[in-house]
C-alpha positions as CSV (number, residue, x, y, z in Angstrom):
1,M,-1.9,27.2,-18.3
2,A,0.4,26.1,-15.9
3,G,1.6,28.8,-13.0
4,G,5.1,28.9,-11.3
5,W,6.9,25.9,-11.4
6,A,4.0,23.9,-12.1
7,R,3.5,21.9,-15.2
8,D,0.4,22.0,-17.4
9,G,-2.3,19.8,-15.7
10,A,-0.6,19.6,-12.1
11,V,-3.2,21.2,-10.3
12,N,-5.7,19.1,-11.6
13,E,-3.5,16.0,-11.1
14,Q,-3.1,17.0,-7.4
15,I,-7.2,17.5,-6.7
16,E,-7.6,14.3,-8.4
17,A,-5.0,12.3,-6.1
18,S,-6.4,14.1,-3.0
19,I,-10.0,13.0,-4.2
20,A,-8.4,9.1,-4.7
21,D,-6.6,9.4,-1.3
22,E,-10.1,10.3,0.5
23,L,-12.2,8.0,-1.6
24,A,-9.7,4.7,-0.7
25,R,-10.0,6.3,3.1
26,L,-13.5,6.0,3.0
27,K,-13.7,2.5,1.7
28,A,-11.5,1.4,4.1
29,R,-13.6,2.5,6.9
30,R,-17.1,1.3,5.2
31,G,-17.8,-1.2,8.0
32,P,-17.7,-5.2,8.1
33,Q,-18.7,-7.3,5.1
34,G,-19.0,-10.8,4.1
35,E,-19.6,-13.5,6.4
36,S,-19.8,-12.9,10.2
37,L,-17.0,-14.5,12.5
38,T,-18.7,-16.5,15.5
39,H,-15.2,-15.8,17.5
40,C,-13.4,-12.6,17.6
41,A,-10.4,-12.2,15.1
42,E,-8.2,-10.7,18.0
43,C,-8.8,-12.2,21.2
44,G,-10.9,-14.9,20.4
45,E,-13.9,-14.5,22.5
46,P,-17.3,-15.7,21.3
47,I,-19.1,-12.9,19.5
48,P,-23.1,-12.8,20.6
49,E,-25.2,-13.8,18.5
50,A,-27.3,-10.3,18.4
51,R,-24.2,-8.9,17.5
52,R,-23.5,-10.8,14.6
53,A,-27.5,-10.1,13.2
54,A,-26.9,-6.4,13.9
55,L,-23.7,-6.2,12.2
56,P,-23.5,-8.5,9.0
57,G,-19.9,-9.5,8.5
58,V,-18.7,-8.4,12.0
59,K,-15.2,-9.8,12.9
60,L,-14.4,-8.4,16.3
61,C,-16.1,-8.6,19.7
62,I,-17.1,-5.5,21.3
63,D,-14.4,-5.0,23.6
64,C,-11.4,-5.2,20.7
65,Q,-13.6,-3.0,18.5
66,Q,-14.2,-0.4,21.0
67,E,-10.4,-0.4,21.5
68,R,-9.7,-0.2,18.1
69,D,-12.4,3.0,17.9
70,R,-10.3,4.7,20.6
71,A,-7.2,4.3,18.8
72,F,-8.3,5.7,15.6
73,Q,-6.8,9.2,14.9
74,A,-8.8,11.1,12.8
75,R,-6.2,13.2,10.1
76,G,-6.7,16.7,9.1
77,G,-8.1,17.7,5.6
78,I,-4.5,18.9,4.6
79,N,-3.4,18.7,1.0
80,R,0.1,16.6,1.2
81,R,0.3,16.7,-2.4
82,G,0.7,20.5,-2.7
83,S,2.8,22.3,-5.1
84,K,6.3,23.7,-4.6
85,D,4.8,27.0,-4.9
86,S,2.4,26.5,-1.9
87,Q,5.3,25.4,0.1
88,L,7.2,28.4,-0.8
89,K,4.3,30.7,0.7
């Protein structure tokens, strides 16, 4: 049953799209995978053996990773795919 201007199934499509977006975001942040690099992918400095052993698949040195972590902006849990009904309220 549709409500307002929404067509049948529109609410479920919005929920599924929001879930798919969040899953894609989480998969992207899953962490390093694959072969570890011996030198940082950004600055070229050597990555210590202890770091490579602790984090298999690491690509960045500690300094570059800390800089990237500081730049990360957590996004709010807002449904950006809201229906026209929700935008009118």
